[in-house]
C-alpha positions as CSV (number, residue, x, y, z in Angstrom):
1,M,42.9,90.8,72.9
2,I,42.2,90.2,69.2
3,N,41.8,86.7,68.0
4,L,44.6,85.8,65.6
5,S,42.3,84.1,63.1
6,L,40.2,87.3,62.9
7,L,43.4,89.4,62.6
8,S,44.6,87.3,59.7
9,V,41.4,88.4,57.9
10,F,41.5,92.0,59.1
11,V,45.1,92.7,58.0
12,P,44.7,91.8,54.2
13,T,41.3,93.4,54.1
14,F,42.5,96.7,55.4
15,L,45.7,96.5,53.3
16,L,43.7,96.1,50.1
17,V,41.5,99.0,51.0
18,S,44.4,101.3,52.0
19,L,46.3,100.5,48.7
20,T,43.3,101.6,46.7
21,P,43.9,105.2,45.5
22,G,41.9,107.7,47.6
23,M,42.0,111.2,49.0
24,C,44.8,110.6,51.5
25,M,46.9,108.5,49.2
26,T,46.6,111.0,46.3
27,L,47.6,113.8,48.7
28,A,50.6,111.8,49.8
29,M,51.7,111.3,46.1
30,V,51.2,115.0,45.4
31,L,53.3,116.1,48.4
32,G,55.9,113.4,47.5
33,M,56.2,115.2,44.2
34,T,56.4,118.8,45.5
35,Q,57.8,118.5,49.0
36,G,59.7,115.2,49.0
37,V,59.1,112.1,51.1
38,K,60.8,113.5,54.2
39,R,58.6,116.6,54.6
40,T,55.5,114.6,53.5
41,L,56.0,112.6,56.8
42,W,54.4,115.6,58.5
43,M,51.3,115.3,56.4
44,M,51.3,111.6,57.2
45,A,51.4,112.3,60.9
46,G,48.3,114.5,60.6
47,E,46.6,111.9,58.5
48,L,47.3,109.2,61.0
49,V,46.0,111.3,63.9
50,G,42.8,111.9,61.8
51,A,42.5,108.3,60.9
52,S,42.8,107.2,64.5
53,L,40.2,109.7,65.6
54,V,37.8,108.5,62.9
55,A,38.4,104.8,63.7
56,F,37.9,105.4,67.4
57,A,34.8,107.5,66.9
58,A,33.4,104.9,64.5
59,G,34.1,102.1,66.8
60,A,32.6,103.9,69.8
61,G,29.4,104.8,67.8
62,V,30.1,108.6,67.4
63,A,29.9,108.2,63.7
64,A,26.1,107.7,63.9
65,M,25.8,111.1,65.6
66,M,27.9,112.7,62.9
67,L,25.5,111.3,60.3
68,R,22.5,112.7,62.1
69,Q,24.0,116.2,61.8
70,P,25.1,116.2,58.1
71,E,25.0,120.0,57.8
72,L,28.0,120.4,60.2
73,F,29.9,117.6,58.4
74,A,29.1,119.2,55.1
75,I,30.5,122.6,56.2
76,F,33.7,121.0,57.3
77,K,34.0,119.1,54.1
78,W,33.4,122.2,51.9
79,L,35.9,124.3,53.9
80,G,38.6,121.6,53.6
81,G,37.9,121.0,50.0
82,A,38.0,124.7,49.1
83,Y,41.4,125.0,50.8
84,L,42.9,122.1,49.0
85,G,41.4,123.4,45.7
86,Y,43.1,126.8,46.3
87,L,46.4,125.1,46.9
88,G,46.0,123.0,43.7
89,L,45.3,126.1,41.6
90,M,48.4,127.8,42.9
91,M,50.4,124.7,42.1
92,W,49.0,124.6,38.6
93,R,50.2,128.1,38.1
94,S,53.7,127.2,39.6
95,R,53.1,129.6,42.4
96,G,53.0,129.3,46.2
97,R,55.1,127.3,48.5
98,M,53.5,124.0,47.5
99,A,54.8,124.3,43.9
100,I,58.1,123.1,42.7
101,P,60.4,126.0,41.7
102,L,60.8,126.1,37.9
103,A,64.6,126.1,38.4
104,L,64.3,123.0,40.6
105,E,66.2,124.8,43.3
106,A,65.2,124.4,46.9
107,G,62.3,126.7,47.5
108,P,60.9,127.8,50.8
109,P,59.4,124.6,52.4
110,V,55.8,124.4,53.5
111,A,55.4,124.8,57.2
112,R,55.2,121.5,59.1
113,G,52.0,122.5,60.8
114,Q,50.4,123.3,57.5
115,L,51.3,119.9,56.1
116,A,50.0,118.1,59.2
117,L,46.8,120.1,59.1
118,Q,46.2,119.0,55.4
119,G,46.6,115.4,56.4
120,L,44.3,115.8,59.4
121,V,41.5,117.6,57.5
122,T,41.6,115.2,54.6
123,A,41.4,112.1,56.9
124,V,38.6,113.5,59.2
125,G,36.6,115.0,56.3
126,N,36.7,111.8,54.2
127,P,33.1,110.3,54.4
128,K,34.3,107.1,52.9
129,G,36.7,106.7,55.8
130,W,33.8,107.0,58.3
131,A,31.6,104.6,56.4
132,F,34.5,102.1,56.0
133,F,35.3,102.1,59.7
134,M,31.7,101.8,60.6
135,V,31.4,98.7,58.4
136,L,34.8,97.1,59.0
137,L,35.4,97.4,62.8
138,P,32.2,95.9,64.3
139,P,32.6,92.4,62.9
140,F,36.1,92.2,64.5
141,L,35.0,93.4,68.0
142,D,33.9,90.8,70.5
143,A,31.0,92.1,72.6
144,T,31.9,89.7,75.5
145,Q,35.3,91.3,75.9
146,P,36.3,94.8,77.0
147,L,36.0,97.2,74.0
148,A,38.9,99.5,74.7
149,P,41.8,97.0,74.4
150,Q,40.3,95.5,71.2
151,L,39.8,98.9,69.6
152,A,43.3,100.0,70.5
153,A,44.8,96.9,69.0
154,L,42.8,97.2,65.7
155,I,43.7,101.0,65.5
156,A,47.4,100.2,66.0
157,V,47.3,97.7,63.1
158,I,45.3,100.2,61.0
159,L,47.9,103.0,61.6
160,I,50.8,100.7,60.7
161,I,49.2,99.7,57.4
162,E,48.1,103.2,56.6
163,F,51.6,104.6,57.2
164,L,53.2,102.0,54.9
165,C,50.7,102.8,52.1
166,L,51.2,106.5,52.5
167,L,54.9,106.1,52.3
168,L,54.6,104.0,49.2
169,Y,52.5,106.7,47.4
170,A,54.8,109.5,48.5
171,T,57.8,107.6,47.2
172,G,56.0,107.2,43.9
173,G,55.5,110.9,43.7
174,R,59.1,111.6,44.4
175,T,60.1,109.2,41.6
176,L,57.7,111.0,39.2
177,R,59.4,114.3,40.1
178,R,62.8,112.9,39.3
179,L,61.7,111.5,35.9
180,L,60.0,114.8,34.8
181,G,62.6,117.0,36.5
182,E,65.4,115.4,34.5
183,S,63.6,116.3,31.3
184,G,62.9,119.8,32.3
185,N,59.1,119.4,32.6
186,V,58.8,121.0,36.0
187,R,55.9,123.2,34.9
188,L,54.1,120.1,33.7
189,L,54.8,118.4,37.0
190,N,53.3,121.3,38.9
191,R,50.2,121.1,36.7
192,I,49.9,117.4,37.3
193,A,50.2,117.9,41.0
194,G,47.9,120.9,41.0
195,T,45.3,119.0,39.1
196,L,45.4,116.1,41.5
197,M,45.2,118.5,44.4
198,V,42.1,120.2,43.0
199,G,40.7,116.7,42.4
200,V,41.2,115.8,46.0
201,G,39.6,119.1,47.1
202,L,36.5,118.4,44.9
203,W,36.4,114.8,46.1
204,L,36.5,115.9,49.7
205,A,33.8,118.6,49.2
206,L,31.4,116.5,47.0
207,A,31.8,113.0,48.3
């Protein structure tokens, strides 16, 4: 089990890091604008699966192996970044399923699997996430105790905090959509969301 005194330090530390704008939080805000909070939950599910995989791999030492084969990691990052960049350009032009219809009518929703895949790719392809977990987790693991229960408890706490932060960002995106939608600036909203999406794609590819 995790020592309560260590947990009291771990929770605010991870909360502060999660609240800081990053790839996954920006993606949640964009989808909150264009898809609504309810459908963004599918992206969150994929992101949480990705975050749990990264946290487990980092805690188990697999991250070191990933860093020894940077060419494979780079290919994954570039493919994921190019895909997100393409989606962003389509949104900027108010085209594609990700964009908000100019009439603000209910357009065809993005497939749930596509949303989940975006979250998974962004979480697993985020090098800052790997580095963060490699640095954060070891100090909170007791080498004299079984590793699996400790890692499972920390990952559970991580996922709860990550979900709450993603939900906060998605809700902010929905609020922005309402404000701009009421003034008829839907094209502007698409361009803001598209620019942010392209930014996430470049961030993912170049980080």
